[in-house]
C-alpha positions in Angstrom: -3.9 -13.6 3.2 -2.1 -10.3 3.2 -1.5 -7.0 0.8 0.4 -8.2 -1.9 2.7 -6.1 -4.0 3.3 -6.5 -7.8 6.9 -6.7 -9.2 6.1 -3.6 -10.6 5.0 -2.0 -7.8 8.3 -3.4 -6.1 10.6 -2.2 -8.8 9.2 1.8 -8.0 9.7 1.8 -4.4 13.1 0.4 -4.7 13.4 3.1 -6.9 11.7 5.9 -5.0 14.5 4.5 -2.1 17.1 4.7 -3.9 16.3 8.1 -5.6 14.9 9.2 -1.8 18.2 7.4 -0.4 16.7 6.4 2.4 18.0 4.5 5.4 18.2 0.7 5.3 15.7 0.5 7.9 13.1 2.1 6.0 9.9 0.4 5.3 6.5 1.1 3.4 3.9 0.7 5.1 0.6 0.1 3.5 -2.6 1.5 5.3 -5.9 3.3 5.5 -7.1 6.4 6.6 -11.1 7.1 7.3 -12.2 9.7 4.7 -12.2 10.2 1.2 -15.1 10.3 -0.9 -15.7 6.9 0.0 -15.3 6.2 3.3 -11.7 5.2 3.8 -8.5 6.2 1.7 -5.1 3.9 1.0 -2.6 5.2 2.0 1.2 4.4 1.4 4.4 5.9 2.8 7.7 5.1 4.0 8.0 4.5 7.6 10.7 2.9 10.4 8.7 2.7 13.1 7.5 -1.2 13.7 5.4 -2.5 16.5 5.2 -6.1 16.9 2.1 -6.3 18.5 0.0 -3.8 16.7 2.0 -4.3 12.7 2.1 -7.0 10.0 5.2 -7.8 8.2 5.3 -9.0 4.9 8.3 -9.2 1.8 7.8 -8.9 -2.1 10.3 -8.6 -4.9 12.8 -7.7 -2.1 10.7 -4.7 -0.7 9.5 -5.1 3.3 5.6 -4.3 3.8 4.4 -3.2 7.0 0.6 -3.0 7.7 -1.4 -1.9 11.1 -3.2 -5.0 12.2 -6.6 -2.7 11.8 -6.1 -1.7 8.2 -4.9 -5.3 7.4 -8.4 -6.3 8.0 -10.0 -4.2 5.5 -7.0 -4.7 3.3 -6.9 -8.7 3.1 -6.2 -9.9 -0.6 -5.4 -6.4 -1.7 -3.0 -6.2 -4.5 -1.0 -3.0 -4.9 0.4 -2.7 -8.4 2.0 0.4 -10.2 0.0 2.1 -13.5 2.3 4.1 -16.2 0.3 5.4 -19.0 -0.7 8.0 -20.9 -3.5 9.4 -18.7 -2.5 8.8 -15.5 0.8 7.5 -13.4 0.4 5.5 -10.2 -0.1 3.2 -7.7 -3.3 1.0 -7.7 -5.0 -0.7 -5.4 -7.3 -4.0 -6.1 -9.3 -4.4 -3.0 -11.4 -7.6 -3.2 -13.1 -6.2 0.2 -14.6 -2.7 -1.3 -18.0 -3.0 -2.2 -17.7 0.1 -3.4 -15.2 2.8 -4.4 -14.5 6.1 -6.1 -13.8 7.2 -9.8 -10.0 8.1 -9.0 -8.9 4.7 -7.1 -7.8 6.4 -3.6 -10.7 5.3 -1.5 -13.1 2.9 -1.0 -16.1 1.5 1.2 -16.1 -2.0 2.7 
């Protein structure tokens, strides 16, 4: 399996790409970093550096997504969505590998 990007999240990514006038070779990089209140933080960003040996590449709804292979182990099966409501707005992560997560949803423990 892989990281999955919902149609709504892909539309928001495309919107940001257009607003920021990113170069066509820029892709969405999804990963994890050490830290946060639960051990790992989710990370999202735009990048154009791709390492064939260290990265996995996917495409969802016209958005190229790259995950480094270390993060891929922790994010396998994770769905990245976009939520927009009165109380908050942003990307969400539904990670089946997380054994514990914080209240804000931006960090987890595996």
